[in-house]
N, C-alpha and C positions, 0 to 999 in steps of 0.2 A: 682919882683916888688910887694910888699905886701901892702895891705890897709885894713882897717876895713870895707870899703864899699864893697858891693857885686860887683863883676866884671862881667859885662854882655856884651857879644858879640852879635851884631845884624847886619845881612846882609840886604841890601836894606833899609837903614835908612835915606837916603837923600830925600825921598819923601814918600807920601802915608801913609799906615798903619804903616810901620816901623818907620817913623819919628814921628808919633803921639805916638807910644809905647815908643820910645826913650825919648820923652818929659816927659811922665808920669813916666817912670822909673827914670829919672833924678830928678824929684820932690820927689821921694821916697828915694833919696840918693845914687843911683847906680853910679858906675864908669863905664862909657860907652866906649866900644871898638867897633867902627863902621867901616864897609867897604864902600868904595866909588870908583867910576871910575874917578870922576871929582873933582879937588881941589876946583873949584869955588862953586860947589854944596855942598861940604863938609863944606866950610866956611859959606855958607848961613845957613846950618843946625846947625852948631855950634852956630851961632848968635841967631837963633830961640830958641834953647834949653836954652841958657843963658839969654834970655829975661825973661824966666819963672823960671829958676833955675840958678841964677847967679854964684853959687859956684860949679856947676857941673864939674866933671872931665870928659873930652872927648878926646879920642885919635882915630885918623883915620889911617887905613891901605888901601893902594890904589892898585887897580887892576881891571881886567875885569873878572867877574864871568862866562862869557861864555867860557873862556879859562881855561882849567883844570890845565895847568901849572901855571897860575896866582893864581888859587884857592889854589894849593899846596904851592906856595911861600907865599901867605898871611897867610895861616894856620901855616906854620913854623915860620914866623915872629911874629905872635900873640903868639904862644906857647913859643917862646924864651923870649918875653917881659913879659908874664903873666904865670908863672909856675902853677898858680891856677886860674881857671875860674869857676864862680858859675853858670852862665847861658849862654847857646848858643841858640839864637833865629834865626832859619833858616827861614827868611822872604822873601828874594829876589826872584822875579819871574816875568815872563812876559807872555803875550798872544800875540803871533805873528800872523799876518793875512796872511802871506805868508812864504814859507820855506826859511830859511837862514841857510847856512852851515858855521860853524866856520872854521878857518884856521887849526884846528886839525881834521876836518872831521866829526864833530858831528852836528846834528840838533840843532839849537840854543835853542829851547824851552826845549829839553831833557837835554842839557848841563846846562842851568841856573836853571831850575826848579827841576831837579832830581840829576844829576851827581855831580853838584857843592855842594849842601848841604851834600850829601853822603860823598864826599871826605873831605870837610872841617871838618865835625863831626869826621871822622876817624883821621884826622891830629891833632885835639885838644883833643883827647882821654885822654892823660896823664895829661893834665892840668885840665880836668874835674874830673878825678879820685882824684887828689890831693885836690880838694875842699871838699871832704868828702860826701857832699849831694848835688851834682850839678843837674841841670835840663837842658834837651834839649827839646826845643819847636819847632815843625815843622808846618809851615803854609800849610795846605792842602786845600781842598775845596769840597763842595758837587757837584761841576762841575765834580767830579770823576764819578758820576753816568752816565755821557754821555761819556764813554771812548771807545766805539766801541768794538773791540775784542783785548785782550792782547795776544801778541805772543812773547814769550821769547826764545832766547835772541834778536831776530830780531828787536824788537821795540827800543832797546837801540841804534842801529846804523842805523836806517831807515832815509834816507835823501830824500825820494820821495817828489816831489812838492805837495802843496795843495793850495786850494783856501780859501778865507776868510770864506766861508760857511763851508768848511771842517776843518777849524782850531779848532773849538770847541771840536771835539772829540780828537784831538791831545793834546790840553790843558788839557782836562779832563783826558786823559791817564797819563799825567805827575803828576797830582794831585792824581790819584790812586796809582802811584808809590811812592809818598810821604807817603801815608797812609800805604802801605805795608812795606816800609823801616822803618817807625816808629814802627810798630808792631814787626818786626824782630830785630831791634836794641834793643828794650826793652828786648827781650829774650836773645840776645847775651850779653848784659850788666847787666843781672840779677845778683844781689849779689854784684855789685860794689858800690852801694849807689847812682848811677845816675838814676834819674827819666826821662823818655822819653815819651812825649805826643804830640799829634797832635790836630789841631783845624780847624774848618770851620769858616772863618771870615765873612761869609755871603756876601750879595751883597753890594758893596761899590762903590761910584762914584769916589773916588780918583784914578786917573790914568786910568779911565774906557776907554778901547778900544782906547788908545791914538794914535794908528796908523790909526784910521778911521778919515776921513775928517770932519765928523760931531760930533766928540767926545766932543769938548769943548762946543758946543751948547747943546748937550744932558746932559752934566754934569751940566750946569747952570739950565736947566729945572728941573732936578731931585733934585738938591740942593734946588731950590725954593719950590718944593713940599715936601721937607723934606723926600725924599726917598733915602735910601742907605747911611745913616750917617756913615762915616768911624770911628767915635769914638767908635761905638759898636764893630767893628772888632778889634780895638786897645785894647779895654777893655778886651776881652777874652785872647788876647795875653799876656797882663800884668798879668792877674790872674794866668794863667798857669806858668808864669815865676817866680812869687814871693809869691803868696798868699798861706796860710797854708792849705786851703781846698784841694789843689792838691799835697801837699808835700809828701804823701805816695802812690800816684797813679802812675803807669807806664804802658805804652802800650795802653793808652786810646786815644779816638778821641772824641773831645768835641765841642759843638755847641755854636755859637755866642748867646749873650743874656742870656739865661738861664744857660749856662755852662753845660747843660745835656750831658750825654754820647750818642754818635751816633753809630749805627751799620753800618759799611761801606758796600757799594755795593760789591758783589762778583767780583773778588777774593780778595778784600781788606783785609778781615779778615781771609783768608785761610792760616793756618800756613805752609802748604806744599808749597804753591805758594810764600809766603813771603820768605821762606828759599831758594827756587829756584832763586828768584830775587836777593837775597843777594849773592848767589854763582856766578851767571853770571855777576853781577856787579863787584864783587871782581876780577873775572878772566879778565874782560875787562880792568879794571884799572891796574891790574898787567901787562898785555900785553903792556900797554902804559908806564910802568915804573913809575907809580904814587903812588904805594904802596910799603912799605918796605918789 
């Protein structure tokens, strides 16, 4: 399926920052390839985008990103439909306030925030290569600085219960894993023409703690006070995806607002630990029959 428009794949685009980034990229003429769990939310998103960019091309692929078998299937379906992909924006993520274990036996936050983007990126490798100068953009976070202690490979399969208070370090750990994956992916794909970069979207009220009973009240207060404007987070995502200032950079981690480079917390930038994470993740997914 060839088009002169850049083909941009975005996960988590039916709400929050992903939806705002999708709207902005549609305004710039992108052909959007979006993932969704709900057909209803997908249609709502399609309508929102077309209100602003009436001629936008938008295609949805459906599945549950907490299930790696779905991630693999979606990736294969997208790769078959789009032999060339210009940008992959790994945006989908969640902050769970209690432990939930998927039917595949993984902690939901680890599955959605880390294993899903790892596997989807791997599955779309050939399509990204064919674009010539593709980009992979990974949404990380400075929440990574509150990651507790990283223990590999145990953290990838840990399903121990946690409280709402204890959830922050687990979420932070998944964002640390995103940063480490980003750095190693840039090394693994060096020389392919694919640029790989991560970002900190900052504090955003969109979807803020949506599992907490007071989330909607807090969101209204913060919005009234003009705190946590999600457009800032969507802006750095868009810049990394398409703007020329990042066209020759790979392996970076950039901040909301200024777009300046961030030095990740240890072991986020440690090459040895990045490589170890890559190896144990590869082994885990191979054991599950998810890699060729």
